[in-house]
C-alpha positions in Angstrom: 17.8 4.2 15.1 15.9 0.9 14.5 15.8 -0.6 11.0 12.8 0.2 8.8 10.8 -2.3 6.8 8.6 -1.2 4.0 5.3 -3.1 3.7 3.1 -3.0 0.6 -0.1 -2.2 2.5 -3.6 -3.0 1.0 -5.6 -1.9 4.1 -7.0 -5.4 4.5 -6.9 -7.6 7.6 -3.8 -9.6 6.5 -1.5 -6.6 5.9 -3.0 -4.8 9.0 -2.0 -7.7 11.2 1.4 -7.9 9.4 2.3 -4.3 10.5 2.2 -5.3 14.2 3.7 -8.8 13.6 6.7 -7.5 11.7 7.3 -4.9 14.3 7.2 -7.4 17.1 9.2 -10.1 15.4 12.0 -8.0 13.9 12.0 -4.9 16.2 12.0 -2.8 13.0 9.8 0.2 12.4 7.2 -0.5 9.7 6.4 1.9 6.9 3.2 1.1 5.1 3.0 2.0 1.4 -0.3 2.0 -0.5 -0.7 2.9 -4.2 -4.0 4.1 -5.7 -4.3 2.5 -9.1 -8.0 3.3 -9.5 -9.2 0.1 -7.9 -12.0 1.8 -6.0 -13.0 0.7 -2.5 -12.1 2.8 0.5 -10.8 6.3 0.5 -7.0 6.2 0.6 -6.8 8.5 3.6 -8.9 5.9 5.5 -6.4 3.3 4.4 -3.5 5.6 5.6 -5.1 6.2 9.0 -5.7 2.5 9.5 -2.0 1.7 8.9 -1.0 4.3 11.4 -3.6 2.9 13.9 -2.1 -0.6 13.5 1.3 0.6 14.5 3.1 1.8 11.3 5.5 4.6 12.0 4.7 6.1 8.7 2.0 5.5 6.0 2.7 6.7 2.5 -0.1 6.8 -0.1 0.7 7.4 -3.7 -1.6 8.2 -6.6 -0.7 6.3 -9.8 -4.0 6.1 -11.7 -2.8 7.9 -14.8 0.6 6.2 -14.9 -1.0 2.8 -14.4 -3.4 3.4 -17.3 -0.8 4.8 -19.6 1.9 2.1 -18.9 -0.3 -1.0 -18.6 -3.9 -0.5 -19.8 -3.4 1.4 -23.0 -0.7 -1.0 -24.4 -2.9 -4.0 -23.3 -5.9 -2.6 -25.2 -3.8 -1.8 -28.2 -2.5 -5.4 -28.1 -6.1 -6.6 -28.0 -5.7 -8.1 -24.5 -8.6 -10.0 -23.1 
């Protein structure tokens, strides 16, 4: 079984090209991981399908909007962050 590499995948051109490049350069299978933090933009299923289309053997999409807000935004607002 080939090695696996996990790539933090944004769905943009650079990380899309990186899937193929990493696979060819290392011979490893690439697993693309995207996390929805509420940033907006494309539907996460579209991002997942793009990763698979670029050669990822697996594409994992996680939803972390609530956790991101609770762990980062609420404390920042309470601390009067700019």
